[in-house]
N, C-alpha and C positions, 0 to 999 in steps of 0.2 A: 504493500500500500504506500502511496506517496506520502512523504513527510509533510507535505502541504495540505493534506486532507483535513477538512474541517468537520468536526462532530458537533451537532447542536446540543446533544446531551452528553455529559461526561461520564455518567454512571454506566458501567459495562453492560448491565442488563438492558438499560434503555437504549444505549448506543447500538448494541447488536440487534435489537428489535427493529431498528430502522434499516438494517441491511437485509433482513429476511422478511419479505413482505409478499406473501403469496395469497393472502386473503383480501380480496378486493372489497369485501363488505364490512370490514372492520371500521371502527370509529374514525372520523376525519383526522388527518395528520396535523399536529401542532407545528407551526412555523416559527422558529426562534430567530432566525437571521434571514429574512426574505431577500433573495438576490434580485428578484424580478419586480418587486413592488415599486411603485412610482416610476416605472419606465416612461420615458418621454419620447414622443415621435420626433424624428429628425429629418428624414428624407425618403422619397420613393423614387425608384428608377425603373425604366422600362427596357434598357439595353445596357450591355456590358460597358460600353464607352462612357456611360454616365455614372459609373461607380465612384464613390468618394475615394480619395487617396487612402491607401492602407495606413492604419494608425493603431487605435486601441484593439485589443483582441475581440473577435467576433464569434458568437455562437449562433449557428444557423438552425432554424426549425423548418423542416420539410415534411411533406406527406401527401398521400393521394387525396384528391378532392373528396370531401365529405367524410374524411377519416377522423375529423374532430381537431384539426390543428389550431384553428383560430380559437375555438373554445378552450383548448388546453393553454394557449398563451394568455388568454384573458383570465383564466382561473389562477394561473401562476402570478400574474401581475396584479390580481385583485381589482381588475377594471373590466366592466362588462362590454366596453366597445373599443378597447385598445386595438385589437385585431378584428377586422371586419368579418362577421359571421353572416354568410349569405345563405338564403334558402335555395339558391341556385348554385350548385357546385361548379367550380371553375371560374367564378367571377373575379377572384383575386389574381390580377395579371401583372402585378408589379412586385419588385423586391422592396420591402419596407424595412427601414432601419430605426431602431429604438435605443436610446441611450439609457443605460442602467446606472444606479447610484454609485456602483463601484467603478464606473467609467468604461466598463466593457460595453459591447453593443449586441443586442438581440437582433437577429436578421430573420425576418419572416419571408420565406420563399414562396413563390406561386404554387398552388396545389396542382397536382398532375394527374392525368389519367381520365379526365371526364370526357366521355365519348361525344357529347354534343358540341364541343368546342370545334370551330372550323380547323381544318388540317393546317392551314397556313399559320394560324395562331398557335396551334399545338407545337409546330416546328420551332416557332420563335421562342416559346417557353422552354422547350427542350434545350435549345442552344444556350439560352440565358442561364438555366440551371446548371448545365454541364460545365460551362465556362467558369461560372462562379465557384462551383464546388471543387473543380480541379485546379484552378489557377489563383484563387484569392489567397494572398500571402499571409494575411493576419487572421484567417479563419482557423480556430483552434479545435473545433469539435462540431458534430452534427447531432441534433436531436431529431430522430426520425419517427414520425407519427404513423402508427398503423391501427386500424380498427381491429380490436381484439377478436371480433367475430370473423374477420377475413385477413389474417396477417400474412406477411411475406408473399404478396402478389408478385407477378412478374415485374411490374413497374417498381415495387419496393426493392426487389432484388437488383434491378438496374441501378437504382440510386446507390445501393451499397457498392455495386461494381464500379460506379463512377468515383466514389469517395474513398473506398477502402485503400486503393493504391497510394494515397497520400500518407498513409500511416497514422493519420489523426483519428481520435476516438469517435465512436458512434454510440449513442444511447437511444434505445428503442422504447417509446412509450406506447404500450398497448392500451389504447383508449376505449372508452365506453364499456369498461369491464363490469359496470353495474348492471349491464344487460345480460350478463352470464351468471349462472349459479356459481357458488363457491368452488365446487369441484371442476366445473367447466373452465373457470378462470385459472385455477391452479394448473390444470392439464394444458391449457393453451400456453401459459408462461413456460412450463417445462418443455413443451414441444419447440417453441421458438428458440429458447436457449440451447436446446440440443441441436437444432439445425444451424445455429450460428456459431456453435462451438469451434468449428475449424478456424475461425478468425481469432480465437483466443481472447485475451483480455481487451483487444481493441474494440469489441462490440459487447455491450451489456444491454439488458432488457428488464422492464418492470411493467406492472399493471398500473393503470391510471384511470381515474374517473373525474371528469369535470363536474358532473352533476353532484357527486358525493364529496367532491374535494378531497379525494384520496390519491395518495402517491405523490403529493406535492413535496413533502420533506425529502423523499428519496431523490426526486429530480433535482432539488436544490443542492443536496449533498453531492451529487455527481458533477454538476456544473461548478460547484465550489472547488472541487478537486481539479478540474480542468484549469480553472483560473488561478489556482494557488492562493485562494483568499486566506488572509490571516484572521485572527479572532475578532478584529474590528471591522471586517468586511472590506478590507482594502486589498487591491491587487498586489501579488508578490512582485518584488523588484524584478525578478527574472522574466516574468510574464510581460510586464510593462516594457522592459528593455527589448525583448524579442519583437514586440509589436513595433517599437520605434525604429529598430534596425531595418525592418522590412519596409 
């Protein structure tokens, strides 16, 4: 485990309970050091050439249309409209940047895979996503959203194939797990982890429910590790320096 890992509870029994979370129907998670709260919108871009210069470390959120990405971001941020939740999947066509209190950046990528989007638009999104994921220098990790009822679709696997060669970490949120029974949710998590096992520690996975606000602490913990946050919620010097050098 990284020396920079942040635990929100220091008692071993409470700390370990935050690592082993297979029951999606347990009580909502307490948030002691919310990374995503008070996120502030900065900019939206429609093409790679409009990307802001690399600077602070970025954490990207990506997922198939209608998998619950916007709802997950809003839940983590404690804001009902930070990320646009559309009744028509595929509406979010831009890359949206949000500044976090720790000075890192949350990057909301366009949803992918909605069949009713025109082919030309789909190709544009694909190029935008692929270029960003493969070439963005200060992107330190990818939070990949999958519907827990339909995980690891071909397009989900394509996203992994795009990003995994960078060597940067991927954390899978299996959303809408409140729609599964306890046994179904546990079995789904076990199956996804088993199928992703060849990637080793690079890819992790958890259950998540925006409706029940469950899985929030585990997601915060994982992103805190990526950012090397200290006890005060500040970026580790090495993370800041790495972003500045790039």
